[in-house]
N, C-alpha and C positions, 0 to 999 in steps of 0.2 A: 554454861559450858566453860570448861577450864581453858587456859591459854594454850596447853599442849594439844588440845583437840581443835584448835581453830585451823582453817584450810591454809596451806601454804601460800606465801605471797612473795614474788620475786620483784625487787625493787632496783636491781642493778646488774649489769653483766659487764665484765672487763676481758677483753675489748669487746665493742659492740658490733664489730663487723670483721669479716675475715674470710679465707677460703676453707674448703672443707679439711677436716682434721686439725683445725686450730684449737689450741689449748685456751679454755675460757675460765673465768672465775665468776661463779653466780653468787650474789648475796641477796638477803632478804630476811624474811621472819618466818618461823614455824616451819623449816625446812627438814624436820624430822628430829627425832629423839636419839637416833643412832644409824648405823650404817644399815642394820636389818629393817629399821623403819621405812627407808628410802625404797619405794616399790616401782617408781616411774619417773621418767625424766625425757622430755621431748623439747627439741629446738628446732623451730621452723617445720613442725611436722615430722622429724626423724628421731627415732628412739636412741637416745645416748646413754642409757642406764649402764651398759656394759663397760663404758669408759669413765663413768661417774666414780668420784672419791669424796665420800661425805666426811666434811672437816669439823663442822659444828651445826648447830641449828640455824645458823645465819650464813653459812658458807659452804659451797659445794665446788668441787673443781671436776671438769671433764673436757672432753674433746668433741668438736662438732662433726657430725656425720655427713653423709651425702643427702642434703635436705632436698625436699620436693619443691618448696617455695623459695623465692629469693629473699623474702623478708617475713619473719613471724614471730610469734610469742615464745617464752620460756615457760614451760608448764611443768611443775613438780607436783608428784602424787606420792603421799605418804599413807601409812596405815592408820596412824592416829588422827590425821586431819582430812585425808580424802585428796580429791583433785583441787589444785590451787589455781591461782591467777597470776597475771603478770602485768605490771605498769610499764614495762620496757620492751623492747624487741630487738632482735639480732638480725643483721643484713648479711646474707652469704654472698660472698664475691666469687666470681668465675676467674680460675687460675689463667694466667696469660700463657699463651702458647710460645715455645722457644724455637726459633728457626734454626736450621741446620748450621748457619753462620754466627748465631748469636752466642755470646759468652753466658756462661752459666757455671754455678758451683757444683762439682761432682765429688762423689766419694772416692778415695784412693782404693784401688783394687788391692785385695789381699793376695799374697804370694803363698803358692803352694810348696810345701816341703815334705819330705817324706819321714814319718815317725817309725823310727824302728822298734819303739816299744809295743805299738799297736799294730805295726806293719800296714800303715794306710797313710794316704796323703791328707794332710791337713792344711787349711788356708789360715795364715797368720800374718800380721802386719809385718812389713820389711824391718822395722825398727826392732822388733822382737826376735829376729832371726839370729840368734847366737847358738854356737856348739855347745852341747851340754858339758864338756870337759875339755877345753882348747889344750890343756897340757898333756893330756893323754896319760897320766900316771896318778897314783895316790901320793900326795905330798905328806911324808912324815918327819924328814929331817933336812938338813942343809945340803947334803949331797943329792938327794933326790930332787932338790930345787935346782941344783946345777945341771943335772941331767934334763930337767924340764926346759931350761933355758936353751940347751943344745937342741932338745927337740923343736922348740919353737923356732930356732934358726934354720933347722933343716926344712920344717914346714914352709918357712917363708921363701927359702930359696927354690923349693920345689914348685911353689906357686907361680914364681917369677918365671922359671925356666918352662914351665907349662903353658903360661900365657904367651910367652915369646914363641915357643914352639907351634902354639895354636896359631899365631898370627903367621909365622912363617909358612905353615902348611897351607894356610887359605889365601896367601897372597896371590898366587896364579888364578885361583877361583875369583878373586876380587877383580883382577885385570880383566879377566873374562866377562865378568858381569858388567863392567864399566864400558867395555867395548860394545856389548850388547845393547846397554842403555842408549850410547851414542848413536848407534844404528837405527835404533827404534825411534829416537827423537828426529833424526834426519828423515826417516821414512814418514813419520807423522806430519813434519813440516811440508814434505813434498805433496802428501794426500790432500791436507786442508788448505794449502795456498791458494789453489783454484777456487775452492768455496768461499775462503775469506775475501779474495778478489771479488767474486760476483757479489758478495753482500755489500762491499764498499760501494760498487758500482749501483746496487739497487738503492743504498742509502742516498747516494747523490741524486739519483734519478728521482727518488721520492721528495727530496728537498726542493729540487727544481720545479717538481709539479706542484708543491704547496705554493711556492713562490708565484708560479704562473696562476694558480687558482686564486690567490689574494688578488693579483693585478686584473685577472678576469672579472672578478666580482665588482672591482671599481669601475672598469671600463664598461661593463654592461649594465651598471646601476641606473643610469639615466633613463634608459629605455626600459628597464624593468619598472621603474618608478611610474612612467607614462602607462604602462599596460596594467599594472595593479591599480591605478587610479581610475582607470576606465572601467575595471571589473568591480571596483569599490573595496578592494582588499586593503583598506587604509592601515590595518595592524601590521600586515607585511611590509608596507612601505616604512612605517616607523621603526620597526625592528631592523630593516636593512639601513635606514639612516643612522640609527644609533651604532650599528656595527661599523659603518664606513667612518662616522665621526670619531670612534674610538681608534680606528687604525690610521687613518690619514689626516685627522682633524689638525695636526700640528707638523704635518710633513713639509720638508724643505725641498723635495723634488719637484721641478716645474711641471713635469707631466702629470704627476699626481695632483698638485696644486690646481691645475687647469680643470681636471676631471671633477675634482672635488668642488671647485666653484661652480661647475655646471649642476652638480648635485644641489647645492644651496639654492640655486635659482629655481630647480623644480620644486624644491621643498617650499619655498617662499610662495610659489603659485599655489601649491597644495594648501598652505595656510589660508590663503585668499578664499580658495574654494570652499574649504570646510567653514570659514567664518560666514561666507554667503548662505550656505546650506543651514547653519545654526540660525541665521537671522530669517530664514524664509518662514512665512506662515501660510497655512496653518502646519504645525508640526507636533508630534507627541512628546510626552516628557522623556520617554526612553531615548528617542533620537537626540533631543537636546543634550541629555547627559552624555550620550556617546560622542558627540561632536565637542562637546566641551573637553572630555578627556583627551581626545585625538590633540586639540589645540594645546591642551596642557603639555602632553608628551612631546609636542613639537616646540615647545618653548614660545609660543606665540606672544608677541607683544601685547600690552594693555591687560584688559580683565574681560575675557569673552563671556563668562558667565553673566557678569552684570550688563554687558551689551545685550546679552539674549533677554535678560529681564526687561530692560528698557523697550527692546522691540516688541515683546509680548505685550507690554503695557499699552503702547501705542496702536497695536493691532486690535486689541479689545476695545478701545475708545473708538477707532475707526469702524468697527463691526457695528457697534451701537448706532453711530451716526447714521451709517449707511442704511441700516434697517429702518431708521426713522424716515430717511428720505425716500426709501422705497414706498413705505406704506402712505406717506402723504402724496407721492405722485399718483398711487392707486385711487387714493380718495379723489382727487381731482379729475379722474377720468382716464389716466394713462394706464396702460397694462404694467403690471408688477414685472420690472425688469429681473431677469434670473442673474443673480450674481453668485459666483462661487464662494463668496465670502459669507453668503446667508444660508448656503446649502449645508446645514450642520449634519444632516443625516448621513451625506456621502463624504464630505472632505475632512470633517472633524471627528476624531474618536474621543468620545466623551470619556471623563476618568470614571473609575469604578465608584469613588465616592460621590461624584455628581450624578451618575445614573441611578445609584441606589437611593439617593436623597430624593431625587426626582420622582422615582418609583413609588416611594413611601408617601410622598407628598399627594400624589394622585390617588393613593388608597384612602387618604384622610381628607381629600377635598369635597367641595360642596356638590349639590346635585348638578350644577352647571358643568362639572368636570366629568360627569359620568359618560358622555356621548361625544368625545372630541373627535369628530371625523369631519370629512369635507363639508358635509350638511351643516354642521355646527359652524364651521368657519365662514361659510356663506351667509349664514343668519346673523352672525356676530358683527357689531359696528367695527369699523376700522381701528378705532382706538383700542377697543378690547383686544382684538387679535394682534395689534402691535405690542399691548403689554406682555401678552403670552409669548410672542416671539422673542421679545426683548429680555425678559426674565429667564427664559429658557437658555439663550445665548450666554448670559452672565453666569448661570449656575452650572453650565456645561464647560466655560473656559476659565472661569476663575479657580477652580481647584487645582488645575495643572499649574497656573500661574502661582498659586500660594505654595505648592509642593515644591516648585522650582526654587522659590526663596528659601524654604526650610532647607532643602538640600544645599544650598548655597551657605546657609549659616552653620550646618553642622559639618560641612566639608565632605559629605557623601557624593558630591559631584565629581570628585577626583578619586574616589576609592570606594568600592562596593563594601570591601571588608573593615572600612573605617580605620586603617592603619595609619599610623602617624607619619607624615610627610612634610616637607617644607612648603609645598603648594597647598596643601590643606590647612597649615597654620596661617599662611598669608591669606586664604580664603576667609577663614574665621575672623581674622583681624579687619579686613576689608568689609566683612558684613557688619560687624559692630560699628564701623565708621559710617555705613550707609543704611542704618535702620531708619532714620528720619526720612530719608528720601524714598525708601520703600513705602513707609507709612503714607507719605504724601500721594504715592502712586494709588494705594488702595482708597484713601479718601477720595481722589480725583474720579475714580472708577464708581464708587458709591454715589458721589455728587452727580455724576453725569446720569446714572441710572434714575436717580431720584428726580432730577430737573427734566429728563425725556419724559417720564411718567406724568410730572406736573404739567409740562407743556402739552400732552395729549388730554388730560382729564381736569387739571386745575391750573388753566392758563393764568387766571387772575392773581394766583401766588407768586408769578415770576416778576421781575422787573423787565423794562421795556428792552434794554440789551439782551437780557437772557431770553426773552420770548422770541427775539428774531433768531437766536442760535438754536434754542430747543423746542420752539414752537413751528408754526406754519400750517396748523390744522384748520380746516374749515368746520366750524362750529354751527352747523345747521340747526341742530336740536340738541339739548342736553341729554346725556345717557340717563337711563331709568335707574331706580334704586336697585332693581335686580342685577343689571350689568355691573353697576358699581360694587355691589356685594360680591360678584363673581372676581372683579379685578382686586379688591381687598384680599380674597381668599388667595389668588394667586401670588400677590406680593407677600403675603404671610407665609406661604409655602417657600417662596424664594429666600425670604429671611431665615427660616428654619435650616434650609440648605447651607447657608453662608455661615451660620453659627455653629454648625457641624464641623466647620473646618478650623474652629477655635480661633477665628478672627476676633480680636479685642472688641469689646462692646462700644467703645468710644468711636471706633471707625464705623460702626453700623447704626450709630445713633440717628444719622440723617435718614436711614430708612425707617426707623420707628417713628420719626416726625411725619414722614409721609404717610405712613399707615394711619396715624392720629388724623391728619388732615383729611384722607380718603374717607375715614369713618364719620367724621363730622359732615363732610358734604353728602355722603350717602343718606344720613339722617335727614339733613334739610330737604334733599330732593325728594326723598320718599315720603316726607310730611306734606311737602308742596303738592305731589301728585295725589296724596290721600285726599286733600282738600279739594282738588279737581274731582276726583271720583265722587266724593260726597255730594258736590254740586250736582252731578249728573243723576244722582239718585232720584231726585224729584221727577225726572222725566219717566222713571220705572213705576210710579205710584199707579196702582190699578184700583185703588179705593175699594178692595174687597176686605169687609169687615169680619173678623173672627168672633168668637164667642164673648171675648172679653172687650169687644168694641174697639179694637186696634186693626190697622192695617200692618203689612209686611215691611213697612218703611223704617220704624224704629229698630227692628231686628237687622235689616240690611245695613243700617247705619252703624250699628254696634259691630257687626261681623267685619264691615270694611275696615273700621279702625283696629279691631283685633288682629285681623290678617295682616295689616300694615305693621303692626307692632311685632308680630311673629317673625316677619320677614327680616326685621332689623335685630333679631336675637343674636345672630352670630357676629353682627357688628357692634352691638352693645357689649357683648361678652369680651373681657380683658385676656388676651394671651399672656403667658410668662414675659414679663419685661415691659408690657404695654400699659399705657396710663388710660384713666377713664376719660371718655369723651366729654364728660361734664365737669373736668377740672378747671376749665375756664369759664369766668363769670360771664363773658359775652355769649359763649356757647349756650349756658344754661338760659339766658334771656331770650336768645333767638328760638331756641327749641320751645320754650314756654309760649312765646307768641305765637308761633306756627300751631302748637297744639291747641291754644285758645281759639286760633282762626278756625281750625277744623271744627272745633265744637260750637262755634257760632255761624258755621255755613249754613245751618238750618234757618236762621234768620233772614237769609237772602232767598229763600225758596219763594217761588211764585205761587201762593196758595191760591190765588183767585177769590171769588166770592161764594164759592160752593163748598159744601161739606165742611163748614167751619166746626160744627160738632166734632166730627171725626178727626179733625187736625188738633182740637183742644184735647181729645182723649189721647191722642198720640203724644201731645205735649206733657200731658200728666205722667204718662208711662216713663217718658224720657227723663222726667225730674225724679220719679221714684226709683227707677231700676236702671234705665240704660247708662246715665251719667255716672251713677254710682260703680257699676260694673267696668265702664271704662276707666275711671280713676284707679281702681284696683288693678287693671292691667298696666297702667302708667306706673304704678308703684312697683308692680312686679318687675318691670324692665328697668327699674333704677332711674326714672325720669325725676328731674329736679322740679321743685315748685308745683306739685300735684294739688296741694290745697289751694293755690292761686289760681289754677287752671279750672278747678271744680267750682270755686266761688264765682269766678267771673261767668263761668258757662251757666251756672244756676242762676245768677242775675238776669242775664241775657235771655234765658228762657223764660222766666217769670215776666219779664217785659213783654216778650213775644205772646205769652198766654193772655196777659192783660190786654194787649192790643187787639189780639184776635177776638177775645170776648166783647170788647166794646164794639168791634165791627159786627159781631153777630147780633148784638142787641140793637144796634142801630138799624140793621137790615130788617130785624123783626119788628121793630116798634114803628118804623114809618108808616106801614098800611093802616095800624091802628090809630096812630095820631093822626093821619089823614082822614080817617072816617068820623073821628071825635072832635077834630078841631073846630068844624063849623058849629057844632051844638055847643061847645065849651065856650066859644066866644060869644054865641047867642044869649046865653044866659049869664054872660059875665063871670064865668066860672075862674076861680084862683086856686092853683094847686097848693098855696100856702095854708088854705083852711082845710086841706084834707089829711087824713092821718098817713103816717109813713107806712107803706106795705112792707111786710116781712114774711119769710117762709117761702112756700113753692107756688108758683103762678104758672098758668098755662097760656103759652102764646102760639097760636096757629098750631094746635095739638103738639106743641113740644114743651116739655117740663124744663123750666129754668130755675135753679136754686140761687137766690140771692142772698148775700149776707148783709148785715146792717151797713157796714162801711161801703160796700158797693152801692147800695141803694142811697146813701147820703151823697 
């Protein structure tokens, strides 16, 4: 495509703004090949083609019309290039309206004169009003020029005489008009004097009322402050105080100073009232922000926001300790005292974040959390119910405490719109200086939570001084593995709710340590209880033999251990951020010893002296199948030292098998030896002279298979 056929492009306009009918110069490229090639021109949506003057392919001059839009593009359309585009825009300005008393430039009115040639009036400028032939003659020679001079003198005399005669003739009329105007002026003064007097009186009265109203506002303000405080209209009180401060803050009038001092006394009492309400507990985050803004508007001394943070911190700690004391008293037989601080459902409004986190946590909870009603709470041990209540308390209260600090950091405590102010900048500066103090507050809450739970479930992990402060529970019996699993799930869900607040991980590390210790303790307790359950299995032996010559005891032994390991699955699994329970060497050794103890429990069963063949058959099955299956389950659940557990268990089982076999042989051989012994000694029989028996032998209708080593 040739350059002449490219679409027009407007790259500049001068001027780029103006009122309607402003003359503008448009510059660009491909603006047409000639005046006839230009077929369209719009500025801000208005067609300006009628006023357009094509100068060249890069320049067009036109006037801006009555555009529809205040700002728009300049679009040129040509036959050769079509509709174009624009990289600049024109801004249409609205013309200013001129008042009746404003100065403005005007056109000089044209004067009408009578044209004798056309016999009609014409309007011409005054400067062009000249007679066609002022001399009145045609000048051909000097004599005619003299006559012309004489004619000019006559015309000048006539003009002066006419003007003087005109003035003389209208002099009486002028005096009559002057008298009429003087009379009209006197009449007007008489008519409006009363009106003007009333206006002056009204202005004076209005000014007096305004002064009285100002003084009335000041005199009534102390009483109005008391009334508005009682109604809770603190915004009205603050607005009235600011108004009085601006009007009478620097007054020197003694009466005004006296009343203003009374106002300051009432405002100081209001500051104390608002500060007490701010530090009251429990309170919502909305109320805390409201009271802080009131105190900021009243220019309260100190830092009310930081005082509120400190009060909330102490209150949360007090809640936690009161919760512990109440449950400890209930455990000792006293009735649980009803404390408003513990009635979270009625007195404390949980934050949306805490409520959602807890709801999500309950949905992800274990089977123990499915039926949390009064029946469950009656069955649960006091320590378990305490951990439930304590973690719920922290999860509900800490989000509001954390949000209060975040609002203090970003300055939104003093402005919802986050507008810049001196108070907001001071707040941010104070927050930066107190970051370490707030971090210590959060750490203290986390430490109290962890130590209170340790005092209830892991008292041996606390020092003596800490045990007196965080303990006090009566440990009649240790919690079972199931209840410990439930507690671990509760603490885990609380940890997830706290991490949702974006609290730094270093502040929550103590909770992770608590979870790890609870997991280790749960494993130990579960294995210990499993060993006790295995011991009691011997009492359930019914000696009913199946087709394989086995009783149900090996199967029950395996199921008991497998069920115990399955109950530990959630404890052994690592959540995000958690460490393995087997990371410590001591834990590995303790778990290994407990596992070996469980496998060796069968060695302590009281087999008696009956059914030894059945027992030997069960031992053979344990060695070939049960122990191997249990080892696979240990490996499946990531137990350490499985080979050691299996090896020691196998060795112990073989020792038991050998011992039982020897007992069986001794029992069966005693009657035979007793019957043969007299004859043997009678003939001086010596066993050394006999051949060593091998193979199968029948003793008392029982087949015994002997190996060569056993016979030796």
